[in-house]
N, CA, C and O atoms as a Maestro MAE file, in Angstrom:
{
 s_m_m2io_version
 :::
 2.0.0
}

f_m_ct {
 s_m_title
 :::
 protein
 m_atom[332] {
  # First column is atom index #
  i_m_mmod_type
  r_m_x_coord
  r_m_y_coord
  r_m_z_coord
  i_m_residue_number
  s_m_chain_name
  s_m_pdb_residue_name
  s_m_pdb_atom_name
  i_m_atomic_number
  :::
  1 25 96.174 115.384 99.184 1 A "MET " " N  " 7
  2 3 96.592 116.420 99.169 1 A "MET " " CA " 6
  3 2 97.153 116.856 99.938 1 A "MET " " C  " 6
  4 15 97.828 117.884 99.977 1 A "MET " " O  " 8
  5 25 96.763 115.531 101.201 2 A "ASP " " N  " 7
  6 3 98.096 116.010 102.485 2 A "ASP " " CA " 6
  7 2 99.245 114.940 102.424 2 A "ASP " " C  " 6
  8 15 99.184 113.760 102.767 2 A "ASP " " O  " 8
  9 25 100.324 115.647 101.897 3 A "VAL " " N  " 7
  10 3 101.504 114.507 101.575 3 A "VAL " " CA " 6
  11 2 101.789 114.077 102.785 3 A "VAL " " C  " 6
  12 15 101.639 112.882 103.040 3 A "VAL " " O  " 8
  13 25 102.234 114.935 103.710 4 A "ASP " " N  " 7
  14 3 102.952 113.892 104.936 4 A "ASP " " CA " 6
  15 2 101.789 113.783 106.119 4 A "ASP " " C  " 6
  16 15 101.986 113.895 107.329 4 A "ASP " " O  " 8
  17 25 100.314 113.491 105.336 5 A "HIS " " N  " 7
  18 3 99.571 112.529 106.481 5 A "HIS " " CA " 6
  19 2 99.499 113.292 107.715 5 A "HIS " " C  " 6
  20 15 99.156 112.668 108.719 5 A "HIS " " O  " 8
  21 25 99.781 114.627 107.828 6 A "SER " " N  " 7
  22 3 99.663 115.032 109.176 6 A "SER " " CA " 6
  23 2 98.302 115.481 109.630 6 A "SER " " C  " 6
  24 15 98.013 115.997 110.709 6 A "SER " " O  " 8
  25 25 97.497 115.186 108.591 7 A "GLY " " N  " 7
  26 3 95.446 115.745 109.060 7 A "GLY " " CA " 6
  27 2 95.357 116.846 108.914 7 A "GLY " " C  " 6
  28 15 94.342 117.445 109.272 7 A "GLY " " O  " 8
  29 25 96.605 117.580 108.224 8 A "TYR " " N  " 7
  30 3 96.660 118.909 108.143 8 A "TYR " " CA " 6
  31 2 96.623 119.433 106.338 8 A "TYR " " C  " 6
  32 15 97.164 118.596 105.615 8 A "TYR " " O  " 8
  33 25 96.098 120.600 105.636 9 A "PHE " " N  " 7
  34 3 97.079 121.197 104.607 9 A "PHE " " CA " 6
  35 2 97.486 122.019 104.960 9 A "PHE " " C  " 6
  36 15 96.753 122.917 105.375 9 A "PHE " " O  " 8
  37 25 99.006 122.158 104.983 10 A "GLU " " N  " 7
  38 3 100.118 123.100 105.350 10 A "GLU " " CA " 6
  39 2 100.712 123.906 104.025 10 A "GLU " " C  " 6
  40 15 100.829 123.375 102.921 10 A "GLU " " O  " 8
  41 25 101.029 125.139 104.297 11 A "PRO " " N  " 7
  42 3 101.496 125.886 103.252 11 A "PRO " " CA " 6
  43 2 101.813 125.235 102.278 11 A "PRO " " C  " 6
  44 15 101.217 125.469 101.227 11 A "PRO " " O  " 8
  45 25 103.008 124.055 102.318 12 A "VAL " " N  " 7
  46 3 103.605 124.025 101.368 12 A "VAL " " CA " 6
  47 2 103.397 123.066 100.396 12 A "VAL " " C  " 6
  48 15 104.062 122.892 99.375 12 A "VAL " " O  " 8
  49 25 101.695 121.989 101.077 13 A "GLU " " N  " 7
  50 3 101.551 121.313 100.076 13 A "GLU " " CA " 6
  51 2 99.999 122.458 99.394 13 A "GLU " " C  " 6
  52 15 99.474 122.054 98.356 13 A "GLU " " O  " 8
  53 25 99.421 123.775 100.048 14 A "ALA " " N  " 7
  54 3 98.758 124.170 99.113 14 A "ALA " " CA " 6
  55 2 99.016 125.030 98.323 14 A "ALA " " C  " 6
  56 15 98.047 125.537 97.757 14 A "ALA " " O  " 8
  57 25 100.566 125.595 97.927 15 A "GLY " " N  " 7
  58 3 101.596 125.836 96.740 15 A "GLY " " CA " 6
  59 2 101.158 125.176 96.433 15 A "GLY " " C  " 6
  60 15 100.447 125.972 95.821 15 A "GLY " " O  " 8
  61 25 100.598 123.897 96.069 16 A "LYS " " N  " 7
  62 3 100.845 122.834 94.772 16 A "LYS " " CA " 6
  63 2 99.157 122.903 93.756 16 A "LYS " " C  " 6
  64 15 98.855 122.308 92.721 16 A "LYS " " O  " 8
  65 25 98.389 123.842 94.568 17 A "LEU " " N  " 7
  66 3 96.995 124.155 94.001 17 A "LEU " " CA " 6
  67 2 97.172 125.087 92.935 17 A "LEU " " C  " 6
  68 15 96.208 125.424 92.248 17 A "LEU " " O  " 8
  69 25 98.514 125.608 92.702 18 A "GLU " " N  " 7
  70 3 98.273 126.857 91.737 18 A "GLU " " CA " 6
  71 2 99.390 126.532 90.709 18 A "GLU " " C  " 6
  72 15 100.589 126.808 90.713 18 A "GLU " " O  " 8
  73 25 98.435 125.704 89.628 19 A "PRO " " N  " 7
  74 3 99.445 125.446 88.689 19 A "PRO " " CA " 6
  75 2 99.547 126.948 87.787 19 A "PRO " " C  " 6
  76 15 98.630 127.734 88.028 19 A "PRO " " O  " 8
  77 25 100.452 127.339 86.907 20 A "ARG " " N  " 7
  78 3 100.733 128.393 86.065 20 A "ARG " " CA " 6
  79 2 100.481 128.124 84.980 20 A "ARG " " C  " 6
  80 15 101.148 127.368 84.274 20 A "ARG " " O  " 8
  81 25 99.353 128.766 84.625 21 A "ASP " " N  " 7
  82 3 98.594 128.392 82.689 21 A "ASP " " CA " 6
  83 2 98.046 129.795 82.475 21 A "ASP " " C  " 6
  84 15 98.034 130.563 83.437 21 A "ASP " " O  " 8
  85 25 97.536 130.236 81.146 22 A "ARG " " N  " 7
  86 3 96.372 131.175 81.048 22 A "ARG " " CA " 6
  87 2 95.494 131.319 81.854 22 A "ARG " " C  " 6
  88 15 94.994 132.285 82.429 22 A "ARG " " O  " 8
  89 25 95.307 129.986 81.846 23 A "THR " " N  " 7
  90 3 93.540 129.865 82.470 23 A "THR " " CA " 6
  91 2 93.613 130.502 84.444 23 A "THR " " C  " 6
  92 15 92.711 131.036 85.089 23 A "THR " " O  " 8
  93 25 94.609 130.254 84.753 24 A "ARG " " N  " 7
  94 3 94.478 130.823 86.000 24 A "ARG " " CA " 6
  95 2 94.716 132.355 86.780 24 A "ARG " " C  " 6
  96 15 93.922 133.277 86.594 24 A "ARG " " O  " 8
  97 25 95.248 132.413 87.175 25 A "ASP " " N  " 7
  98 3 94.927 134.007 88.306 25 A "ASP " " CA " 6
  99 2 96.553 134.757 87.578 25 A "ASP " " C  " 6
  100 15 97.646 134.334 87.954 25 A "ASP " " O  " 8
  101 25 96.472 135.452 86.931 26 A "ALA " " N  " 7
  102 3 97.619 135.918 86.327 26 A "ALA " " CA " 6
  103 2 98.098 137.318 86.967 26 A "ALA " " C  " 6
  104 15 98.966 138.051 86.494 26 A "ALA " " O  " 8
  105 25 97.323 137.544 88.184 27 A "THR " " N  " 7
  106 3 98.010 138.117 89.323 27 A "THR " " CA " 6
  107 2 99.473 137.826 90.025 27 A "THR " " C  " 6
  108 15 100.202 138.617 90.623 27 A "THR " " O  " 8
  109 25 99.667 136.349 89.735 28 A "LEU " " N  " 7
  110 3 100.499 135.851 90.659 28 A "LEU " " CA " 6
  111 2 101.853 135.975 89.301 28 A "LEU " " C  " 6
  112 15 101.855 136.049 88.072 28 A "LEU " " O  " 8
  113 25 102.827 135.941 90.340 29 A "PRO " " N  " 7
  114 3 104.415 136.016 89.649 29 A "PRO " " CA " 6
  115 2 104.332 134.543 88.653 29 A "PRO " " C  " 6
  116 15 103.364 133.783 88.663 29 A "PRO " " O  " 8
  117 25 105.593 134.351 87.802 30 A "PRO " " N  " 7
  118 3 105.824 133.359 86.781 30 A "PRO " " CA " 6
  119 2 106.398 132.263 88.452 30 A "PRO " " C  " 6
  120 15 106.913 132.665 89.495 30 A "PRO " " O  " 8
  121 25 106.045 130.994 88.066 31 A "ALA " " N  " 7
  122 3 106.112 129.771 88.518 31 A "ALA " " CA " 6
  123 2 107.065 129.383 89.104 31 A "ALA " " C  " 6
  124 15 107.811 129.288 88.129 31 A "ALA " " O  " 8
  125 25 107.688 129.060 89.965 32 A "PRO " " N  " 7
  126 3 108.920 128.355 90.679 32 A "PRO " " CA " 6
  127 2 109.410 127.622 89.615 32 A "PRO " " C  " 6
  128 15 108.742 127.283 88.638 32 A "PRO " " O  " 8
  129 25 110.919 127.307 89.862 33 A "PRO " " N  " 7
  130 3 111.197 126.070 89.168 33 A "PRO " " CA " 6
  131 2 110.668 124.540 90.097 33 A "PRO " " C  " 6
  132 15 110.714 124.381 91.316 33 A "PRO " " O  " 8
  133 25 110.148 123.494 88.977 34 A "PRO " " N  " 7
  134 3 109.916 122.583 89.574 34 A "PRO " " CA " 6
  135 2 110.748 121.996 90.875 34 A "PRO " " C  " 6
  136 15 111.963 121.894 91.043 34 A "PRO " " O  " 8
  137 25 109.644 121.648 91.731 35 A "GLY " " N  " 7
  138 3 110.255 121.212 93.043 35 A "GLY " " CA " 6
  139 2 110.569 122.242 93.965 35 A "GLY " " C  " 6
  140 15 111.145 122.042 95.035 35 A "GLY " " O  " 8
  141 25 110.267 123.118 93.633 36 A "ALA " " N  " 7
  142 3 110.793 124.266 94.225 36 A "ALA " " CA " 6
  143 2 109.376 125.122 94.779 36 A "ALA " " C  " 6
  144 15 108.542 125.701 94.083 36 A "ALA " " O  " 8
  145 25 109.422 124.984 96.244 37 A "ARG " " N  " 7
  146 3 108.149 125.850 97.086 37 A "ARG " " CA " 6
  147 2 107.606 127.425 95.938 37 A "ARG " " C  " 6
  148 15 108.349 128.012 95.151 37 A "ARG " " O  " 8
  149 25 106.613 127.639 96.131 38 A "ASP " " N  " 7
  150 3 105.920 128.567 95.587 38 A "ASP " " CA " 6
  151 2 105.092 129.364 96.895 38 A "ASP " " C  " 6
  152 15 103.910 129.205 97.199 38 A "ASP " " O  " 8
  153 25 106.102 130.270 97.563 39 A "PRO " " N  " 7
  154 3 105.560 131.224 98.267 39 A "PRO " " CA " 6
  155 2 104.175 131.947 97.507 39 A "PRO " " C  " 6
  156 15 103.131 131.443 97.921 39 A "PRO " " O  " 8
  157 25 104.017 132.826 96.672 40 A "ALA " " N  " 7
  158 3 102.736 133.191 96.238 40 A "ALA " " CA " 6
  159 2 101.682 132.421 96.040 40 A "ALA " " C  " 6
  160 15 100.625 132.941 96.397 40 A "ALA " " O  " 8
  161 25 101.577 130.937 95.416 41 A "GLY " " N  " 7
  162 3 100.906 130.238 95.666 41 A "GLY " " CA " 6
  163 2 100.358 130.028 96.921 41 A "GLY " " C  " 6
  164 15 99.171 130.103 97.238 41 A "GLY " " O  " 8
  165 25 101.535 129.698 97.767 42 A "GLU " " N  " 7
  166 3 101.223 129.136 99.247 42 A "GLU " " CA " 6
  167 2 100.258 130.554 100.170 42 A "GLU " " C  " 6
  168 15 99.485 130.492 101.127 42 A "GLU " " O  " 8
  169 25 100.536 131.214 99.710 43 A "ARG " " N  " 7
  170 3 99.633 132.624 100.440 43 A "ARG " " CA " 6
  171 2 98.430 133.123 100.113 43 A "ARG " " C  " 6
  172 15 97.764 133.951 100.735 43 A "ARG " " O  " 8
  173 25 98.019 132.197 98.402 44 A "LYS " " N  " 7
  174 3 96.999 132.629 97.711 44 A "LYS " " CA " 6
  175 2 96.201 131.963 98.702 44 A "LYS " " C  " 6
  176 15 95.331 132.586 99.312 44 A "LYS " " O  " 8
  177 25 96.551 130.097 99.022 45 A "TRP " " N  " 7
  178 3 95.346 129.567 98.852 45 A "TRP " " CA " 6
  179 2 95.705 129.420 100.514 45 A "TRP " " C  " 6
  180 15 95.182 128.431 101.027 45 A "TRP " " O  " 8
  181 25 96.309 130.043 101.184 46 A "MET " " N  " 7
  182 3 96.134 129.830 102.508 46 A "MET " " CA " 6
  183 2 95.505 130.980 103.522 46 A "MET " " C  " 6
  184 15 95.242 131.197 104.704 46 A "MET " " O  " 8
  185 25 95.456 131.528 102.264 47 A "ASP " " N  " 7
  186 3 94.692 132.634 102.822 47 A "ASP " " CA " 6
  187 2 92.861 132.392 102.273 47 A "ASP " " C  " 6
  188 15 91.841 132.597 102.930 47 A "ASP " " O  " 8
  189 25 92.973 132.019 101.209 48 A "LEU " " N  " 7
  190 3 91.635 131.073 100.938 48 A "LEU " " CA " 6
  191 2 91.211 130.187 101.860 48 A "LEU " " C  " 6
  192 15 89.984 130.112 101.802 48 A "LEU " " O  " 8
  193 25 91.517 129.714 102.413 49 A "LEU " " N  " 7
  194 3 91.077 128.215 103.216 49 A "LEU " " CA " 6
  195 2 91.236 128.236 104.345 49 A "LEU " " C  " 6
  196 15 90.310 127.768 105.007 49 A "LEU " " O  " 8
  197 25 92.637 128.853 105.211 50 A "ASP " " N  " 7
  198 3 92.818 128.981 106.249 50 A "ASP " " CA " 6
  199 2 92.317 129.915 107.101 50 A "ASP " " C  " 6
  200 15 92.951 130.933 107.379 50 A "ASP " " O  " 8
  201 25 90.813 129.571 107.717 51 A "HIS " " N  " 7
  202 3 90.012 130.618 108.184 51 A "HIS " " CA " 6
  203 2 89.824 131.190 109.505 51 A "HIS " " C  " 6
  204 15 89.190 132.155 109.932 51 A "HIS " " O  " 8
  205 25 90.787 130.041 110.173 52 A "ASP " " N  " 7
  206 3 90.993 130.509 111.970 52 A "ASP " " CA " 6
  207 2 92.487 131.301 111.880 52 A "ASP " " C  " 6
  208 15 92.697 132.206 112.688 52 A "ASP " " O  " 8
  209 25 93.548 130.938 110.857 53 A "ARG " " N  " 7
  210 3 94.856 131.838 110.584 53 A "ARG " " CA " 6
  211 2 95.622 130.931 111.665 53 A "ARG " " C  " 6
  212 15 96.282 131.587 112.472 53 A "ARG " " O  " 8
  213 25 95.650 129.489 111.828 54 A "ASP " " N  " 7
  214 3 96.243 128.502 112.402 54 A "ASP " " CA " 6
  215 2 97.735 128.628 111.881 54 A "ASP " " C  " 6
  216 15 98.719 128.858 112.584 54 A "ASP " " O  " 8
  217 25 97.701 128.389 110.213 55 A "GLY " " N  " 7
  218 3 99.162 128.186 109.573 55 A "GLY " " CA " 6
  219 2 98.979 126.602 109.076 55 A "GLY " " C  " 6
  220 15 99.911 125.848 108.795 55 A "GLY " " O  " 8
  221 25 97.587 126.283 109.034 56 A "ARG " " N  " 7
  222 3 97.480 124.656 108.771 56 A "ARG " " CA " 6
  223 2 95.416 124.924 108.178 56 A "ARG " " C  " 6
  224 15 94.513 125.660 108.576 56 A "ARG " " O  " 8
  225 25 95.523 123.944 107.183 57 A "VAL " " N  " 7
  226 3 94.091 123.719 106.823 57 A "VAL " " CA " 6
  227 2 93.624 122.546 107.084 57 A "VAL " " C  " 6
  228 15 94.059 121.472 106.670 57 A "VAL " " O  " 8
  229 25 92.188 122.852 108.193 58 A "THR " " N  " 7
  230 3 91.434 121.479 108.538 58 A "THR " " CA " 6
  231 2 90.699 120.852 107.319 58 A "THR " " C  " 6
  232 15 90.665 121.592 106.336 58 A "THR " " O  " 8
  233 25 90.192 119.816 107.204 59 A "SER " " N  " 7
  234 3 89.549 118.950 106.164 59 A "SER " " CA " 6
  235 2 88.080 119.646 106.348 59 A "SER " " C  " 6
  236 15 87.314 119.648 105.385 59 A "SER " " O  " 8
  237 25 87.625 120.340 107.810 60 A "GLU " " N  " 7
  238 3 86.831 121.084 107.845 60 A "GLU " " CA " 6
  239 2 86.525 122.649 106.747 60 A "GLU " " C  " 6
  240 15 85.675 122.925 105.901 60 A "GLU " " O  " 8
  241 25 87.495 123.241 107.219 61 A "GLU " " N  " 7
  242 3 88.065 124.500 106.620 61 A "GLU " " CA " 6
  243 2 88.513 124.450 104.861 61 A "GLU " " C  " 6
  244 15 88.446 125.458 104.158 61 A "GLU " " O  " 8
  245 25 88.888 123.326 104.432 62 A "TYR " " N  " 7
  246 3 88.276 122.809 103.371 62 A "TYR " " CA " 6
  247 2 87.213 122.586 102.487 62 A "TYR " " C  " 6
  248 15 86.840 123.073 101.420 62 A "TYR " " O  " 8
  249 25 86.721 121.433 103.483 63 A "ARG " " N  " 7
  250 3 85.180 121.154 102.751 63 A "ARG " " CA " 6
  251 2 84.639 122.549 102.619 63 A "ARG " " C  " 6
  252 15 84.426 122.893 101.457 63 A "ARG " " O  " 8
  253 25 84.389 123.366 103.493 64 A "ARG " " N  " 7
  254 3 83.714 124.712 103.240 64 A "ARG " " CA " 6
  255 2 83.943 125.455 102.555 64 A "ARG " " C  " 6
  256 15 83.016 126.184 102.202 64 A "ARG " " O  " 8
  257 25 85.408 125.695 101.950 65 A "TYR " " N  " 7
  258 3 85.814 126.265 100.959 65 A "TYR " " CA " 6
  259 2 85.732 125.451 99.403 65 A "TYR " " C  " 6
  260 15 85.934 126.065 98.355 65 A "TYR " " O  " 8
  261 25 85.407 123.999 99.449 66 A "MET " " N  " 7
  262 3 84.566 123.166 97.994 66 A "MET " " CA " 6
  263 2 83.633 123.137 97.844 66 A "MET " " C  " 6
  264 15 83.283 123.195 96.665 66 A "MET " " O  " 8
  265 25 82.520 123.022 98.952 67 A "MET " " N  " 7
  266 3 81.463 122.795 98.931 67 A "MET " " CA " 6
  267 2 80.521 123.641 97.833 67 A "MET " " C  " 6
  268 15 79.724 123.087 97.076 67 A "MET " " O  " 8
  269 25 80.713 124.799 97.876 68 A "PRO " " N  " 7
  270 3 79.540 125.442 96.563 68 A "PRO " " CA " 6
  271 2 80.001 125.145 95.713 68 A "PRO " " C  " 6
  272 15 79.236 125.007 94.760 68 A "PRO " " O  " 8
  273 25 81.418 124.864 95.465 69 A "TRP " " N  " 7
  274 3 81.359 124.677 93.519 69 A "TRP " " CA " 6
  275 2 81.593 123.188 93.755 69 A "TRP " " C  " 6
  276 15 82.461 122.850 92.950 69 A "TRP " " O  " 8
  277 25 81.261 122.275 94.401 70 A "THR " " N  " 7
  278 3 80.994 120.588 94.194 70 A "THR " " CA " 6
  279 2 79.247 121.145 94.218 70 A "THR " " C  " 6
  280 15 78.563 121.035 93.201 70 A "THR " " O  " 8
  281 25 78.951 121.453 94.894 71 A "LEU " " N  " 7
  282 3 77.369 121.507 94.536 71 A "LEU " " CA " 6
  283 2 76.617 121.766 92.978 71 A "LEU " " C  " 6
  284 15 75.762 121.219 92.281 71 A "LEU " " O  " 8
  285 25 77.813 123.349 92.906 72 A "LEU " " N  " 7
  286 3 77.569 123.664 91.573 72 A "LEU " " CA " 6
  287 2 77.947 123.360 90.424 72 A "LEU " " C  " 6
  288 15 77.441 123.771 89.380 72 A "LEU " " O  " 8
  289 25 79.395 122.192 90.592 73 A "ASN " " N  " 7
  290 3 79.585 121.752 89.434 73 A "ASN " " CA " 6
  291 2 79.221 120.151 89.684 73 A "ASN " " C  " 6
  292 15 79.202 119.548 88.611 73 A "ASN " " O  " 8
  293 25 79.009 119.545 90.512 74 A "GLY " " N  " 7
  294 3 78.830 118.555 91.045 74 A "GLY " " CA " 6
  295 2 80.458 117.647 90.982 74 A "GLY " " C  " 6
  296 15 81.525 118.238 90.817 74 A "GLY " " O  " 8
  297 25 80.345 116.263 91.137 75 A "VAL " " N  " 7
  298 3 81.972 115.301 91.393 75 A "VAL " " CA " 6
  299 2 82.002 115.167 90.126 75 A "VAL " " C  " 6
  300 15 81.031 115.096 89.373 75 A "VAL " " O  " 8
  301 25 83.680 115.109 89.723 76 A "PRO " " N  " 7
  302 3 83.498 114.858 88.150 76 A "PRO " " CA " 6
  303 2 83.695 113.627 88.372 76 A "PRO " " C  " 6
  304 15 83.855 113.084 89.465 76 A "PRO " " O  " 8
  305 25 83.680 112.860 86.666 77 A "ALA " " N  " 7
  306 3 83.329 111.466 87.007 77 A "ALA " " CA " 6
  307 2 84.708 110.995 87.103 77 A "ALA " " C  " 6
  308 15 84.644 109.833 87.504 77 A "ALA " " O  " 8
  309 25 85.875 111.326 86.935 78 A "TYR " " N  " 7
  310 3 87.080 110.679 87.282 78 A "TYR " " CA " 6
  311 2 87.507 110.741 88.390 78 A "TYR " " C  " 6
  312 15 88.666 110.349 88.527 78 A "TYR " " O  " 8
  313 25 86.849 111.193 89.493 79 A "TRP " " N  " 7
  314 3 87.262 111.362 91.297 79 A "TRP " " CA " 6
  315 2 86.782 109.849 91.358 79 A "TRP " " C  " 6
  316 15 85.985 109.147 90.737 79 A "TRP " " O  " 8
  317 25 87.803 109.677 92.585 80 A "HIS " " N  " 7
  318 3 87.822 108.293 93.185 80 A "HIS " " CA " 6
  319 2 88.673 108.781 94.285 80 A "HIS " " C  " 6
  320 15 89.563 109.631 94.299 80 A "HIS " " O  " 8
  321 25 88.064 107.864 95.405 81 A "LYS " " N  " 7
  322 3 89.237 108.322 96.732 81 A "LYS " " CA " 6
  323 2 90.636 107.820 96.282 81 A "LYS " " C  " 6
  324 15 91.013 107.105 95.353 81 A "LYS " " O  " 8
  325 25 91.389 108.601 97.508 82 A "HIS " " N  " 7
  326 3 92.636 108.089 96.915 82 A "HIS " " CA " 6
  327 2 92.626 107.312 98.464 82 A "HIS " " C  " 6
  328 15 91.882 107.755 99.338 82 A "HIS " " O  " 8
  329 25 93.446 106.209 98.707 83 A "ASP " " N  " 7
  330 3 94.163 105.554 99.982 83 A "ASP " " CA " 6
  331 2 95.514 106.152 100.295 83 A "ASP " " C  " 6
  332 15 96.167 105.735 101.252 83 A "ASP " " O  " 8
  :::
 }
 m_bond[331] {
  # First column is bond index #
  i_m_from
  i_m_to
  i_m_order
  :::
  1 1 2 1
  2 2 3 1
  3 3 4 2
  4 3 5 1
  5 5 6 1
  6 6 7 1
  7 7 8 2
  8 7 9 1
  9 9 10 1
  10 10 11 1
  11 11 12 2
  12 11 13 1
  13 13 14 1
  14 14 15 1
  15 15 16 2
  16 15 17 1
  17 17 18 1
  18 18 19 1
  19 19 20 2
  20 19 21 1
  21 21 22 1
  22 22 23 1
  23 23 24 2
  24 23 25 1
  25 25 26 1
  26 26 27 1
  27 27 28 2
  28 27 29 1
  29 29 30 1
  30 30 31 1
  31 31 32 2
  32 31 33 1
  33 33 34 1
  34 34 35 1
  35 35 36 2
  36 35 37 1
  37 37 38 1
  38 38 39 1
  39 39 40 2
  40 39 41 1
  41 41 42 1
  42 42 43 1
  43 43 44 2
  44 43 45 1
  45 45 46 1
  46 46 47 1
  47 47 48 2
  48 47 49 1
  49 49 50 1
  50 50 51 1
  51 51 52 2
  52 51 53 1
  53 53 54 1
  54 54 55 1
  55 55 56 2
  56 55 57 1
  57 57 58 1
  58 58 59 1
  59 59 60 2
  60 59 61 1
  61 61 62 1
  62 62 63 1
  63 63 64 2
  64 63 65 1
  65 65 66 1
  66 66 67 1
  67 67 68 2
  68 67 69 1
  69 69 70 1
  70 70 71 1
  71 71 72 2
  72 71 73 1
  73 73 74 1
  74 74 75 1
  75 75 76 2
  76 75 77 1
  77 77 78 1
  78 78 79 1
  79 79 80 2
  80 79 81 1
  81 81 82 1
  82 82 83 1
  83 83 84 2
  84 83 85 1
  85 85 86 1
  86 86 87 1
  87 87 88 2
  88 87 89 1
  89 89 90 1
  90 90 91 1
  91 91 92 2
  92 91 93 1
  93 93 94 1
  94 94 95 1
  95 95 96 2
  96 95 97 1
  97 97 98 1
  98 98 99 1
  99 99 100 2
  100 99 101 1
  101 101 102 1
  102 102 103 1
  103 103 104 2
  104 103 105 1
  105 105 106 1
  106 106 107 1
  107 107 108 2
  108 107 109 1
  109 109 110 1
  110 110 111 1
  111 111 112 2
  112 111 113 1
  113 113 114 1
  114 114 115 1
  115 115 116 2
  116 115 117 1
  117 117 118 1
  118 118 119 1
  119 119 120 2
  120 119 121 1
  121 121 122 1
  122 122 123 1
  123 123 124 2
  124 123 125 1
  125 125 126 1
  126 126 127 1
  127 127 128 2
  128 127 129 1
  129 129 130 1
  130 130 131 1
  131 131 132 2
  132 131 133 1
  133 133 134 1
  134 134 135 1
  135 135 136 2
  136 135 137 1
  137 137 138 1
  138 138 139 1
  139 139 140 2
  140 139 141 1
  141 141 142 1
  142 142 143 1
  143 143 144 2
  144 143 145 1
  145 145 146 1
  146 146 147 1
  147 147 148 2
  148 147 149 1
  149 149 150 1
  150 150 151 1
  151 151 152 2
  152 151 153 1
  153 153 154 1
  154 154 155 1
  155 155 156 2
  156 155 157 1
  157 157 158 1
  158 158 159 1
  159 159 160 2
  160 159 161 1
  161 161 162 1
  162 162 163 1
  163 163 164 2
  164 163 165 1
  165 165 166 1
  166 166 167 1
  167 167 168 2
  168 167 169 1
  169 169 170 1
  170 170 171 1
  171 171 172 2
  172 171 173 1
  173 173 174 1
  174 174 175 1
  175 175 176 2
  176 175 177 1
  177 177 178 1
  178 178 179 1
  179 179 180 2
  180 179 181 1
  181 181 182 1
  182 182 183 1
  183 183 184 2
  184 183 185 1
  185 185 186 1
  186 186 187 1
  187 187 188 2
  188 187 189 1
  189 189 190 1
  190 190 191 1
  191 191 192 2
  192 191 193 1
  193 193 194 1
  194 194 195 1
  195 195 196 2
  196 195 197 1
  197 197 198 1
  198 198 199 1
  199 199 200 2
  200 199 201 1
  201 201 202 1
  202 202 203 1
  203 203 204 2
  204 203 205 1
  205 205 206 1
  206 206 207 1
  207 207 208 2
  208 207 209 1
  209 209 210 1
  210 210 211 1
  211 211 212 2
  212 211 213 1
  213 213 214 1
  214 214 215 1
  215 215 216 2
  216 215 217 1
  217 217 218 1
  218 218 219 1
  219 219 220 2
  220 219 221 1
  221 221 222 1
  222 222 223 1
  223 223 224 2
  224 223 225 1
  225 225 226 1
  226 226 227 1
  227 227 228 2
  228 227 229 1
  229 229 230 1
  230 230 231 1
  231 231 232 2
  232 231 233 1
  233 233 234 1
  234 234 235 1
  235 235 236 2
  236 235 237 1
  237 237 238 1
  238 238 239 1
  239 239 240 2
  240 239 241 1
  241 241 242 1
  242 242 243 1
  243 243 244 2
  244 243 245 1
  245 245 246 1
  246 246 247 1
  247 247 248 2
  248 247 249 1
  249 249 250 1
  250 250 251 1
  251 251 252 2
  252 251 253 1
  253 253 254 1
  254 254 255 1
  255 255 256 2
  256 255 257 1
  257 257 258 1
  258 258 259 1
  259 259 260 2
  260 259 261 1
  261 261 262 1
  262 262 263 1
  263 263 264 2
  264 263 265 1
  265 265 266 1
  266 266 267 1
  267 267 268 2
  268 267 269 1
  269 269 270 1
  270 270 271 1
  271 271 272 2
  272 271 273 1
  273 273 274 1
  274 274 275 1
  275 275 276 2
  276 275 277 1
  277 277 278 1
  278 278 279 1
  279 279 280 2
  280 279 281 1
  281 281 282 1
  282 282 283 1
  283 283 284 2
  284 283 285 1
  285 285 286 1
  286 286 287 1
  287 287 288 2
  288 287 289 1
  289 289 290 1
  290 290 291 1
  291 291 292 2
  292 291 293 1
  293 293 294 1
  294 294 295 1
  295 295 296 2
  296 295 297 1
  297 297 298 1
  298 298 299 1
  299 299 300 2
  300 299 301 1
  301 301 302 1
  302 302 303 1
  303 303 304 2
  304 303 305 1
  305 305 306 1
  306 306 307 1
  307 307 308 2
  308 307 309 1
  309 309 310 1
  310 310 311 1
  311 311 312 2
  312 311 313 1
  313 313 314 1
  314 314 315 1
  315 315 316 2
  316 315 317 1
  317 317 318 1
  318 318 319 1
  319 319 320 2
  320 319 321 1
  321 321 322 1
  322 322 323 1
  323 323 324 2
  324 323 325 1
  325 325 326 1
  326 326 327 1
  327 327 328 2
  328 327 329 1
  329 329 330 1
  330 330 331 1
  331 331 332 2
  :::
 }
}
């Protein structure tokens, strides 16, 4: 998900975590056009992931957020490491 390979997850990358459909967060406004930034999605995910509020998410911050979900649900069978 670190598209620019900076070693951090920045807001523009975090916004892509919020696809809009009936099963997702109905409190967010409609999705922006394809290819456009998603300020509402960026804010939502940065609020959840960026614990030290430095405007970027480290791998440690991301793991800390995802670990309870992973322990509860397991690793999906289709998951594989991307190079």
